[in-house]
N, CA and C of each residue as an Amber inpcrd file, in Angstrom:
protein
   339
 -34.1960000 -38.4550000  11.2230000 -33.5770000 -37.8200000  12.3570000
 -33.5400000 -36.3090000  12.1080000 -33.8830000 -35.5330000  13.0960000
 -33.8960000 -34.0860000  12.9850000 -32.4960000 -33.5430000  13.2360000
 -32.0630000 -32.6540000  12.3570000 -30.7560000 -32.0360000  12.5210000
 -30.8890000 -30.8540000  13.4730000 -30.0170000 -30.8010000  14.4490000
 -30.0240000 -29.7040000  15.4110000 -28.9170000 -28.7310000  15.0450000
 -29.3010000 -27.5410000  14.6510000 -28.3220000 -26.5270000  14.2960000
 -28.0730000 -25.6160000  15.4820000 -26.8230000 -25.3060000  15.6690000
 -26.4370000 -24.3660000  16.7130000 -26.6010000 -22.9670000  16.1250000
 -27.2540000 -22.0770000  16.8650000 -27.3890000 -20.7230000  16.3300000
 -26.0170000 -20.0660000  16.2020000 -25.8700000 -19.1740000  15.2250000
 -24.5740000 -18.5070000  15.0780000 -24.2800000 -17.6500000  16.3020000
 -23.0080000 -17.4560000  16.6000000 -22.6600000 -16.6060000  17.7430000
 -23.0620000 -15.1610000  17.4710000 -23.2560000 -14.4120000  18.5340000
 -23.5780000 -13.0030000  18.3500000 -22.3150000 -12.2630000  17.9250000
 -22.5170000 -11.2180000  17.1430000 -21.4270000 -10.3960000  16.6430000
 -21.6300000  -8.9780000  17.1580000 -20.6350000  -8.4730000  17.8540000
 -20.6920000  -7.1110000  18.3560000 -20.2340000  -6.1410000  17.2780000
 -20.7730000  -4.9500000  17.3340000 -20.3740000  -3.9190000  16.3910000
 -21.3950000  -2.8090000  16.3420000 -21.1310000  -1.8500000  15.4970000
 -22.0050000  -0.6970000  15.3240000 -22.8980000  -0.9510000  14.1160000
 -24.2020000  -1.0310000  14.3510000 -25.1930000  -1.2790000  13.2890000
 -24.8940000  -2.5540000  12.5010000 -24.6380000  -3.6490000  13.2070000
 -24.3270000  -4.9290000  12.5720000 -25.6080000  -5.5430000  12.0080000
 -25.5310000  -6.0050000  10.7480000 -26.6880000  -6.6600000  10.1400000
 -26.5520000  -8.1820000  10.2360000 -27.5010000  -8.8920000   9.6600000
 -27.5380000 -10.3560000   9.7730000 -26.3860000 -11.0480000   9.0450000
 -25.6460000 -10.3320000   8.1980000 -24.5090000 -10.9140000   7.4800000
 -23.1750000 -10.4500000   8.0540000 -23.1890000  -9.7900000   9.1890000
 -22.0380000  -9.2940000   9.9440000 -21.4470000  -7.9900000   9.3940000
 -22.1390000  -7.3500000   8.4680000 -21.6760000  -6.0450000   7.9880000
 -21.9660000  -4.9970000   9.0630000 -21.1650000  -3.9440000   9.0800000
 -21.3250000  -2.9270000  10.1240000 -21.2980000  -1.5260000   9.5160000
 -21.3500000  -0.5390000  10.3930000 -21.3020000   0.8530000   9.9550000
 -20.0180000   1.1590000   9.1760000 -18.9230000   0.5070000   9.5290000
 -17.6240000   0.8120000   8.9300000 -17.3870000   0.0690000   7.6120000
 -17.8430000  -1.1680000   7.5390000 -17.6350000  -2.0160000   6.3510000
 -18.9590000  -2.6760000   6.0140000 -19.5670000  -2.2470000   4.9150000
 -20.9260000  -2.7050000   4.6260000 -21.1810000  -2.9960000   3.1460000
 -20.1220000  -3.3480000   2.4160000 -20.3480000  -3.7570000   1.0220000
 -20.9220000  -5.1720000   1.0200000 -21.3700000  -5.6190000  -0.1320000
 -21.9020000  -6.9790000  -0.2540000 -20.8660000  -8.0330000   0.1450000
 -19.5790000  -7.6940000   0.0410000 -18.5050000  -8.6650000   0.3250000
 -18.0140000  -8.6160000   1.7690000 -18.4600000  -7.6610000   2.5480000
 -17.9960000  -7.5200000   3.9350000 -18.8150000  -8.4200000   4.8600000
 -18.6000000  -9.7230000   4.7190000 -19.4460000 -10.6930000   5.4220000
 -18.6420000 -11.6370000   6.3060000 -17.6230000 -11.1070000   6.9620000
 -16.9370000 -11.9210000   7.9750000 -16.8900000 -11.1490000   9.2830000
 -16.8400000 -11.8940000  10.3640000 -16.6010000 -11.3320000  11.6880000
 -15.4180000 -12.0920000  12.2660000 -14.7320000 -11.4600000  13.2010000
 -13.5300000 -12.0560000  13.7620000 -13.6530000 -12.1620000  15.2790000
 -13.4180000 -13.3870000  15.7910000 -13.3290000 -13.5800000  17.2390000
 -11.9630000 -13.0390000  17.6390000 -11.9640000 -12.0480000  18.5010000
 -10.7160000 -11.3890000  18.8480000 -10.0280000 -12.0760000  20.0250000
  -8.7160000 -12.1550000  19.9370000  -7.9240000 -12.8270000  20.9610000
  -8.0850000 -12.1590000  22.3140000  -8.1580000 -10.8470000  22.3320000
  -8.1710000 -10.1040000  23.5940000  -9.3970000 -10.3870000  24.4500000
 -10.5320000 -10.6620000  23.8410000 -11.7590000 -10.8210000  24.6330000
 -12.5600000 -12.0670000  24.2810000 -12.1810000 -12.7580000  23.2020000
 -12.8910000 -13.9650000  22.8210000 -14.2570000 -13.7090000  22.2000000
 -14.5600000 -12.4660000  21.9150000 -15.8590000 -12.0950000  21.3300000
 -15.7160000 -11.8530000  19.8290000 -16.7840000 -12.1550000  19.0930000
 -16.8090000 -11.8220000  17.6740000 -17.1460000 -10.3500000  17.5110000
 -16.3850000  -9.6820000  16.6610000 -16.6490000  -8.2940000  16.2880000
 -16.7000000  -8.2080000  14.7700000 -17.4980000  -7.2640000  14.2890000
 -17.6080000  -7.0640000  12.8490000 -16.2980000  -6.5310000  12.2710000
 -15.5870000  -5.6960000  13.0400000 -14.3200000  -5.1420000  12.5570000
 -13.5430000  -4.5270000  13.7050000 -12.3220000  -4.1400000  13.4190000
 -11.4460000  -3.4920000  14.3930000 -12.0440000  -2.1790000  14.8900000
 -12.6090000  -1.4080000  13.9820000 -13.1780000  -0.1220000  14.3690000
 -14.3350000  -0.3060000  15.3500000 -15.1630000  -1.3180000  15.1240000
 -16.2540000  -1.6000000  16.0580000 -15.6910000  -1.9480000  17.4290000
 -14.6390000  -2.7600000  17.4610000 -14.0000000  -3.1100000  18.7340000
 -13.4640000  -1.8510000  19.4070000 -12.8120000  -0.9860000  18.6500000
 -12.2540000   0.2430000  19.2170000 -13.3430000   1.1080000  19.8460000
 -14.5140000   1.1480000  19.2220000 -15.6230000   1.9630000  19.7260000
 -16.2640000   1.3380000  20.9680000 -16.4350000   0.0200000  20.9740000
 -17.2560000  -0.6330000  22.0040000 -16.4980000  -1.2920000  23.1570000
 -15.2790000  -1.7090000  22.9260000 -14.5480000  -2.4590000  23.9610000
 -13.8080000  -1.5090000  24.8970000 -13.5390000  -2.0040000  26.0820000
 -12.8320000  -1.2020000  27.0790000 -11.3750000  -1.6450000  27.2420000
 -10.8280000  -2.2160000  26.1800000  -9.4540000  -2.7240000  26.2160000
  -8.8650000  -2.6620000  24.8110000  -7.5440000  -2.7010000  24.6950000
  -6.9190000  -2.6690000  23.3640000  -7.0520000  -4.0100000  22.6340000
  -7.0520000  -3.9280000  21.3490000  -7.1060000  -5.1060000  20.4840000
  -5.7850000  -5.8660000  20.5810000  -5.8610000  -7.1890000  20.5930000
  -4.6660000  -8.0450000  20.5550000  -4.7550000  -8.9250000  19.3190000
  -3.6270000  -9.1440000  18.6770000  -3.6200000 -10.0000000  17.4910000
  -3.3480000 -11.4510000  17.8730000  -3.8430000 -12.3590000  17.0370000
  -3.6230000 -13.7910000  17.2430000  -2.2000000 -14.1360000  16.8370000
  -1.4620000 -14.8810000  17.6750000  -0.1210000 -15.3220000  17.2730000
  -0.2320000 -16.4910000  16.2840000   0.8040000 -16.6580000  15.5060000
   0.8130000 -17.7440000  14.5130000   0.5370000 -19.1030000  15.1560000
   0.9560000 -19.3020000  16.3900000   0.7420000 -20.5830000  17.0650000
  -0.7370000 -20.8640000  17.3370000  -1.5940000 -19.8780000  17.1630000
  -3.0310000 -20.0590000  17.4010000  -3.8380000 -20.0480000  16.1010000
  -3.1880000 -20.1670000  14.9700000  -3.9010000 -20.0870000  13.6900000
  -4.8310000 -21.2740000  13.4430000  -4.8290000 -22.2720000  14.3320000
  -5.7940000 -23.3680000  14.2170000  -7.0800000 -23.0530000  14.9930000
  -7.1790000 -21.8620000  15.5500000  -8.3640000 -21.4270000  16.2940000
  -9.4830000 -21.0400000  15.3280000 -10.6940000 -21.4850000  15.6310000
 -11.8550000 -21.1000000  14.8190000 -12.2570000 -19.6840000  15.2340000
 -11.7190000 -18.7130000  14.5140000 -11.8920000 -17.3130000  14.8910000
 -12.5290000 -16.4650000  13.8010000 -12.9240000 -17.0780000  12.7020000
 -13.5360000 -16.3290000  11.6040000 -14.9390000 -16.8700000  11.3850000
 -15.8970000 -15.9730000  11.3420000 -17.2980000 -16.3370000  11.1320000
 -17.7460000 -15.8530000   9.7680000 -18.2180000 -16.7730000   8.9350000
 -18.7960000 -16.3920000   7.6440000 -20.1940000 -15.8380000   7.8970000
 -20.4170000 -14.6170000   7.4880000 -21.7170000 -13.9830000   7.6750000
 -22.7860000 -14.5240000   6.7530000 -22.3910000 -15.3110000   5.7630000
 -23.3690000 -15.8910000   4.8470000 -23.9200000 -17.2080000   5.3630000
 -23.0290000 -18.1200000   5.8140000 -23.4770000 -19.4570000   6.2130000
 -23.2380000 -19.7690000   7.6900000 -22.5970000 -18.8610000   8.4110000
 -22.2860000 -19.0130000   9.8430000 -21.2070000 -20.0530000  10.1320000
 -20.4840000 -20.4870000   9.1080000 -19.3600000 -21.3990000   9.3490000
 -18.3020000 -20.6690000  10.1610000 -17.6890000 -21.4010000  11.0910000
 -16.5850000 -20.8470000  11.8650000 -15.2990000 -21.4670000  11.3370000
 -14.4780000 -20.6400000  10.7260000 -13.2560000 -21.0800000  10.0590000
 -12.0510000 -20.8710000  10.9620000 -11.0740000 -21.7300000  10.8180000
  -9.8130000 -21.4710000  11.5060000  -9.1560000 -20.2740000  10.8270000
  -8.2620000 -19.6490000  11.5510000  -7.5320000 -18.5220000  10.9700000
  -6.7630000 -18.9890000   9.7420000  -6.1070000 -20.1410000   9.8320000
  -5.3620000 -20.6740000   8.6770000  -6.2640000 -20.8930000   7.4810000
  -7.4330000 -21.5000000   7.6960000  -8.3600000 -21.7440000   6.5840000
  -8.7870000 -20.4320000   5.9510000  -9.0400000 -19.4300000   6.7740000
  -9.4320000 -18.1210000   6.2500000  -8.3000000 -17.4920000   5.4360000
  -7.0890000 -17.5260000   5.9700000  -5.9600000 -16.9100000   5.2710000
  -5.6350000 -17.6190000   3.9620000  -6.0340000 -18.8690000   3.8340000
  -5.7350000 -19.6590000   2.6300000  -6.9180000 -19.7900000   1.6820000
  -8.0390000 -19.1340000   1.9640000  -9.2710000 -19.4010000   1.2090000
  -9.4620000 -18.5650000  -0.0500000  -8.5360000 -17.6960000  -0.3770000
  -8.6720000 -16.8700000  -1.5810000  -9.9350000 -16.0200000  -1.5750000
 -10.2790000 -15.4840000  -0.4180000 -11.4280000 -14.5810000  -0.2600000
 -12.7540000 -15.2210000  -0.6640000 -12.8850000 -16.5070000  -0.3440000
 -14.1320000 -17.2280000  -0.6180000 -14.3490000 -18.2460000   0.4930000
 -15.5380000 -18.2860000   1.0540000 -15.8140000 -19.2230000   2.1330000
 -15.6420000 -20.6620000   1.6450000 -14.8290000 -21.4660000   2.3160000
 -14.6550000 -22.8580000   1.9050000 -15.9020000 -23.7100000   2.1420000
 -16.8430000 -23.2170000   2.9400000 -18.0710000 -23.9730000   3.2160000
 -19.1850000 -23.6650000   2.2230000 -19.4330000 -22.3800000   1.9360000
 -20.5820000 -22.0170000   1.0910000 -20.1870000 -21.3040000  -0.1940000
 -18.9090000 -21.0240000  -0.3800000 -18.3560000 -20.3530000  -1.5600000
 -18.7480000 -18.8810000  -1.6760000 -19.3060000 -18.3010000  -0.6160000
 -19.6000000 -16.8640000  -0.6460000 -18.2890000 -16.0980000  -0.7620000
 -18.3310000 -15.0160000  -1.5100000 -17.1450000 -14.2010000  -1.7070000
 -16.9380000 -13.2510000  -0.5290000 -15.6940000 -13.1830000  -0.0530000
 -15.3030000 -12.2380000   0.9860000 -14.5850000 -11.0660000   0.3240000
 -14.5250000  -9.9510000   1.0010000 -13.8410000  -8.7770000   0.4810000
 -12.3350000  -9.0310000   0.4710000 -11.7020000  -9.0730000  -0.7180000
 -10.2580000  -9.3260000  -0.7690000  -9.4420000  -8.2090000  -0.1220000
 -10.0230000  -7.0180000  -0.0020000  -9.3140000  -5.9000000   0.6250000
  -9.1800000  -6.0720000   2.1380000  -9.8720000  -7.0470000   2.7220000
  -9.6910000  -7.3350000   4.1500000  -8.2360000  -7.6950000   4.4430000
  -7.5510000  -8.2280000   3.4610000  -6.1530000  -8.6110000   3.6640000
  -5.2890000  -7.4030000   4.0450000  -5.7330000  -6.2040000   3.7100000
  -4.9970000  -4.9980000   4.0850000  -5.0120000  -4.7720000   5.6000000
  -5.9290000  -5.4480000   6.3010000  -6.0750000  -5.2810000   7.7440000
  -5.6150000  -6.4930000   8.5480000  -5.1170000  -7.5140000   7.8830000
  -4.7170000  -8.7310000   8.5880000  -3.7100000  -8.4570000   9.7020000
  -2.8310000  -7.4880000   9.5100000  -1.8040000  -7.2170000  10.5230000
  -2.4070000  -6.7590000  11.8500000  -3.6190000  -6.2380000  11.8430000
  -4.2790000  -5.8770000  13.0980000  -4.7150000  -7.1060000  13.8780000
  -5.1470000  -8.1260000  13.1610000  -5.7830000  -9.2960000  13.7640000
  -4.8400000 -10.4830000  13.9580000  -3.8680000 -10.6290000  13.0470000
  -3.0260000 -11.8190000  13.0250000  -1.5450000 -11.4160000  13.0150000
  -0.7810000 -11.9400000  13.9590000   0.6630000 -11.6610000  14.0020000
   1.3660000 -12.4370000  12.8880000   2.4550000 -11.8890000  12.4340000
   3.3540000 -12.5940000  11.4900000   2.7060000 -12.9430000  10.1650000
   1.7910000 -12.1140000   9.6580000   1.2450000 -12.3890000   8.3070000
   1.7430000 -11.3540000   7.3430000
């Protein structure tokens, strides 16, 4: 039986590469994108959203932490917010390392963290 893979969602941003890195965050570990509550679109980062979107960023409330809003730029897994916040900066699907310094920006994306 042939496995049918769904292509990864598109990620908006400034100079986004195939691993979701952008002009603002482009280290080897900057490989996540976030589906934003305000528009439902994946963006490489808050700064990319600020540059490209025509509306303010909204953070996800704790009651929505079961939403698949995090995209691993390495394997294209879509993680729930809770799974991402609990993953110790490593994709639970492919074990790729995420930038642990992203936690410094969680307050922009997620309420009550």
